C-alpha positions as CSV (number, residue, x, y, z in Angstrom):
1,M,11.4,-9.5,15.1
2,Q,8.7,-7.9,13.2
3,T,7.6,-9.5,10.1
4,Q,6.8,-8.1,6.4
5,T,3.7,-8.0,5.5
6,T,3.4,-7.9,1.5
7,G,0.1,-8.0,-1.2
8,K,-1.2,-7.7,-4.6
9,V,-2.8,-5.5,-6.1
10,R,-6.3,-6.4,-7.2
11,G,-8.2,-3.7,-8.4
12,I,-7.2,0.3,-9.2
13,I,-9.8,2.9,-9.7
14,A,-7.8,6.5,-10.1
15,N,-5.8,6.9,-6.8
16,L,-7.7,4.4,-4.8
17,V,-6.0,0.5,-5.5
18,T,-7.6,-2.4,-3.4
19,I,-4.5,-5.0,-2.2
20,E,-5.2,-8.5,-1.0
21,V,-3.0,-8.3,1.9
22,D,-0.9,-11.7,3.6
23,G,-0.2,-10.3,7.2
24,P,-1.7,-7.3,9.2
25,V,-2.1,-3.6,8.4
26,A,-3.2,-0.6,10.0
27,Q,-5.6,1.7,9.1
28,N,-2.9,5.1,8.2
29,E,0.0,2.5,7.3
30,I,2.2,3.6,4.4
31,C,2.8,1.0,1.9
32,F,5.0,1.0,-1.1
33,I,3.0,-0.3,-4.6
34,H,6.0,-1.6,-7.1
35,L,5.8,0.0,-11.1
36,G,8.7,-1.4,-12.3
37,D,11.8,0.2,-10.7
38,T,9.6,2.4,-9.4
39,Q,7.6,2.4,-5.9
40,L,4.5,5.0,-5.5
41,M,4.2,5.5,-1.9
42,A,0.2,4.7,-0.8
43,E,-1.6,4.8,2.4
44,V,-3.8,2.6,4.0
45,I,-7.3,4.2,3.8
46,K,-9.6,0.7,5.2
47,V,-8.9,-2.5,5.7
48,A,-11.6,-5.1,5.6
49,G,-10.6,-8.9,6.1
50,K,-7.9,-9.5,3.5
51,N,-8.2,-6.2,1.7
52,A,-7.1,-3.4,2.4
53,Q,-7.3,-0.2,0.7
54,A,-5.2,2.3,-0.3
55,Q,-5.0,6.0,-1.4
56,V,-1.5,7.4,-4.2
57,F,-0.3,10.2,-3.5
58,E,1.3,9.9,-7.4
59,S,-0.2,8.6,-10.8
60,T,-1.3,5.4,-11.0
61,R,-0.8,5.2,-15.1
62,G,0.4,2.1,-15.9
63,L,-0.5,0.7,-12.8
64,R,-1.5,-3.1,-12.7
65,V,-1.9,-6.4,-10.2
66,G,1.4,-6.0,-8.8
67,A,3.0,-6.6,-5.7
68,V,2.9,-4.1,-2.5
69,S,4.6,-4.0,0.5
70,Y,4.5,-2.1,3.8
71,T,6.4,-0.3,6.2
72,H,4.2,-0.9,9.3
73,L,4.9,3.5,9.5
74,T,2.4,6.5,9.3
75,L,3.2,9.1,7.7
76,P,4.0,11.7,10.8
77,T,6.2,8.4,12.0
78,I,8.3,9.0,8.3
79,Y,8.4,12.4,8.1
80,S,9.8,13.5,12.1
81,V,12.7,12.1,11.1
């Protein structure tokens, strides 16, 4: 059984978001940053200890410290379905 990795947004610079994670994540993994009822899709581009940096594919306007969930999938996996 695979556990759900989650995290918290700790910093935002334009479309680059720094996330403190509570479990395993991998480079190129897709995550969703929760902004109210909206989920912003992002791709992990760097992992360093308990921190991951993710590039958000949508506008980060209004984004603040909040929840993140990880899919344990990469873009090719998501779009090959």
